[in-house]
C-alpha positions as CSV (number, residue, x, y, z in Angstrom):
1,M,-4.1,20.7,-2.5
2,D,-2.2,21.0,0.8
3,L,-1.4,17.3,1.6
4,K,0.3,18.3,4.8
5,K,-2.9,19.9,6.2
6,I,-5.2,17.2,4.9
7,Y,-3.3,14.3,6.2
8,K,-2.6,15.9,9.6
9,N,-6.3,16.3,10.1
10,R,-7.2,12.8,8.7
11,F,-4.5,10.9,10.4
12,N,-4.7,12.4,13.9
13,D,-4.6,9.0,15.5
14,I,-1.0,8.3,14.6
15,E,-0.2,6.2,17.6
16,E,-3.3,4.0,17.2
17,R,-2.5,3.5,13.5
18,K,1.1,2.5,14.4
19,S,-0.1,-0.2,16.8
20,I,-2.5,-1.5,14.2
21,W,0.1,-1.7,11.5
22,Q,2.7,-3.3,13.8
23,V,0.3,-6.3,14.0
24,L,-0.7,-6.2,10.4
25,V,2.9,-6.3,9.2
26,K,4.2,-8.9,11.6
27,D,1.2,-11.3,11.4
28,F,0.3,-10.9,7.7
29,F,2.5,-8.8,5.3
30,Q,5.9,-10.1,6.6
31,K,5.3,-13.5,5.1
32,F,5.5,-12.1,1.6
33,I,8.9,-10.3,2.3
34,K,12.2,-12.1,2.5
35,S,14.9,-10.9,4.9
36,A,17.3,-9.9,2.1
37,D,14.7,-8.1,-0.1
38,V,15.0,-4.5,-1.2
39,V,11.5,-3.1,-0.5
40,L,10.1,0.1,-1.9
41,D,7.0,1.7,-0.2
42,I,5.3,4.1,-2.6
43,G,3.0,6.6,-0.9
44,C,4.6,5.6,2.4
45,G,2.5,7.9,4.5
46,Y,3.8,8.0,8.1
47,G,5.8,4.8,7.6
48,E,3.3,2.4,9.1
49,F,4.4,-0.4,6.7
50,I,8.0,0.3,5.9
51,N,9.0,1.0,9.5
52,N,7.8,-2.4,10.7
53,I,8.8,-4.7,7.8
54,V,12.0,-6.8,8.2
55,C,14.0,-6.8,5.0
56,G,17.5,-6.1,3.5
57,K,16.9,-2.5,2.4
58,K,14.1,0.0,2.9
59,I,13.1,2.7,0.4
60,A,10.1,5.1,0.8
61,V,8.6,7.6,-1.6
62,D,5.9,10.2,-0.8
63,L,4.8,13.7,-2.0
64,N,4.1,14.8,1.6
65,P,7.3,16.2,3.2
66,E,5.9,15.4,6.6
67,A,6.4,11.7,5.9
68,K,10.2,11.9,6.6
69,K,9.7,12.9,10.2
70,H,7.9,9.6,10.9
71,L,10.3,7.2,9.2
72,S,12.9,5.1,10.9
73,R,16.6,5.8,10.4
74,D,17.0,2.6,8.3
75,V,14.5,3.9,5.7
76,K,15.9,5.8,2.6
77,Y,13.3,8.5,1.9
78,Y,12.7,10.3,-1.4
79,L,10.3,13.3,-1.7
80,G,8.8,12.8,-5.2
81,S,6.2,11.4,-7.5
82,S,5.5,7.7,-8.2
83,T,5.2,8.5,-11.9
84,K,8.9,9.3,-12.3
85,M,11.5,7.9,-9.8
86,P,14.9,8.6,-11.4
87,F,16.5,8.2,-7.9
88,I,15.8,4.5,-8.1
89,R,17.8,2.3,-10.4
90,E,16.1,0.0,-12.8
91,N,15.9,-3.7,-11.9
92,S,17.0,-2.9,-8.3
93,V,13.9,-3.6,-6.2
94,N,12.5,-7.0,-5.1
95,K,9.1,-5.9,-3.6
96,I,7.0,-2.8,-3.9
97,F,4.2,-2.1,-1.4
98,V,1.3,0.3,-2.0
99,S,-1.6,0.9,0.4
100,N,-4.6,3.1,-0.3
101,F,-2.8,4.8,-3.0
102,F,-4.1,4.5,-6.6
103,E,-7.4,6.1,-5.8
104,H,-5.5,9.4,-5.2
105,L,-4.1,9.4,-8.8
106,E,-5.6,10.3,-12.2
107,R,-5.8,7.4,-14.6
108,K,-2.8,8.5,-16.7
109,N,-0.7,8.7,-13.5
110,I,-1.8,5.3,-12.3
111,E,-0.5,3.8,-15.6
112,A,2.7,5.9,-15.4
113,T,3.3,4.5,-11.9
114,V,2.8,0.9,-13.1
115,I,5.3,1.6,-15.8
116,E,7.8,2.9,-13.3
117,M,7.2,-0.1,-11.1
118,E,8.0,-2.4,-14.0
119,R,11.2,-0.5,-14.6
120,V,12.6,-0.6,-11.0
121,L,11.6,-4.2,-10.2
122,K,13.9,-7.1,-10.7
123,N,12.7,-10.1,-12.7
124,R,10.0,-11.9,-10.8
125,G,9.8,-8.9,-8.5
126,E,6.4,-8.3,-6.9
127,V,4.0,-5.5,-6.3
128,L,1.9,-5.9,-3.1
129,I,-1.3,-3.8,-3.1
130,L,-3.7,-3.1,-0.4
131,Q,-6.5,-1.2,-2.1
132,P,-10.1,0.0,-1.3
133,N,-12.2,-1.8,-3.8
134,V,-15.0,0.3,-5.2
135,R,-17.1,-2.8,-5.7
136,F,-17.5,-3.1,-1.9
137,C,-17.3,0.5,-0.6
138,A,-18.9,2.6,-3.3
139,K,-21.1,4.3,-0.7
140,D,-18.2,5.7,1.2
141,Y,-15.5,5.8,-1.6
142,W,-15.8,9.6,-2.1
143,M,-15.8,10.6,1.6
144,F,-12.2,11.7,1.1
145,F,-11.7,14.9,-1.0
146,D,-8.5,13.7,-2.5
147,H,-10.0,10.5,-4.0
148,L,-9.9,10.9,-7.8
149,T,-10.3,7.6,-9.5
150,P,-12.6,4.6,-8.6
151,I,-10.6,1.4,-8.6
152,D,-11.5,-2.2,-8.4
153,D,-9.4,-5.4,-8.6
154,R,-10.4,-6.2,-12.2
155,A,-9.2,-2.9,-13.5
156,L,-5.9,-3.3,-11.8
157,E,-5.5,-6.8,-13.1
158,E,-6.1,-5.6,-16.7
159,L,-3.7,-2.6,-16.3
160,F,-0.9,-4.6,-14.8
161,F,-1.3,-7.4,-17.3
162,S,-0.9,-4.9,-20.1
163,H,2.5,-3.9,-18.7
164,G,4.1,-7.3,-18.2
165,F,2.7,-8.5,-14.9
166,R,0.7,-11.5,-13.9
167,L,-1.8,-11.7,-11.0
168,K,-0.2,-14.0,-8.4
169,K,-2.6,-13.6,-5.5
170,R,-6.0,-12.0,-4.9
171,I,-7.8,-11.7,-1.6
172,L,-10.9,-10.0,-2.8
173,K,-12.2,-8.9,0.6
174,F,-9.6,-8.4,3.3
175,L,-9.5,-5.3,5.6
176,P,-12.3,-2.8,6.3
177,Y,-12.3,0.5,4.4
178,T,-10.5,2.6,6.9
179,T,-8.8,2.2,10.3
180,K,-11.7,4.2,11.7
181,S,-14.2,1.6,10.7
182,K,-14.9,-1.8,12.2
183,L,-11.4,-3.2,12.3
184,P,-10.8,-4.1,15.9
185,K,-8.3,-1.8,17.5
186,S,-6.5,-4.0,20.2
187,S,-3.6,-6.1,19.1
188,I,-5.2,-9.3,20.3
189,L,-8.4,-8.7,18.4
190,I,-6.5,-7.8,15.2
191,K,-4.6,-11.0,15.5
192,I,-7.9,-12.9,15.8
193,Y,-9.3,-11.1,12.8
194,L,-6.3,-12.0,10.7
195,K,-6.7,-15.7,11.6
196,L,-10.4,-15.8,10.7
197,P,-10.9,-15.2,6.9
198,I,-14.7,-15.6,7.5
199,L,-14.5,-12.2,9.1
200,W,-12.8,-10.8,6.1
201,K,-15.8,-11.7,4.0
202,I,-18.1,-9.8,6.3
203,F,-16.1,-6.7,7.0
204,G,-13.6,-6.5,4.1
205,K,-13.9,-3.5,1.8
206,Q,-10.2,-3.6,0.7
207,S,-8.6,-6.1,-1.6
208,F,-5.1,-7.5,-1.3
209,L,-3.4,-8.2,-4.6
210,I,0.1,-9.4,-5.6
211,F,1.4,-8.8,-9.1
212,E,4.6,-10.5,-10.4
213,K,6.8,-9.0,-13.0
214,L,7.4,-11.5,-15.8
């Protein structure tokens, strides 16, 4: 599968996505990241999260070689798989972020990724996951050709628990399924959306989960 061609076609609204993620990171995700944290973004895409987060050190991993072109200079990029990351030392990362990622992997590779996460995370390190939840978006889950595995929050909780993590936070319904859906596009409207959890329950198709390494 040619990831370069697929993602170039799918994410042809790069500037719009950048503006959306600037607000999402600043007004929501940043509160989970400390200024001195070493942060690893797995499946970093075009750097929407890792470029905008404020932290001590930024690391990004992706299989798409196009990703590097979109990353800020302060991001250390590795072209590689999440299932084996020898370029990252064990117990060296404070926070791991993954967004819209696990559905692209086969089950065995999801588990291998979680094992790698446990290896590179420091004690009490955390995995922050933004994940389409098949419980709420089953009708559209397979609209993307590279979606391989249906995922919901309960399956992830079971898997992470089996590898030494505990569920620290769960927002069952948070963001809409894609940036092309009903998430408001202007910065002001996104800010309003983030401040009104009642809207999450109406439009949310993605869950936000935090797992802590014990």
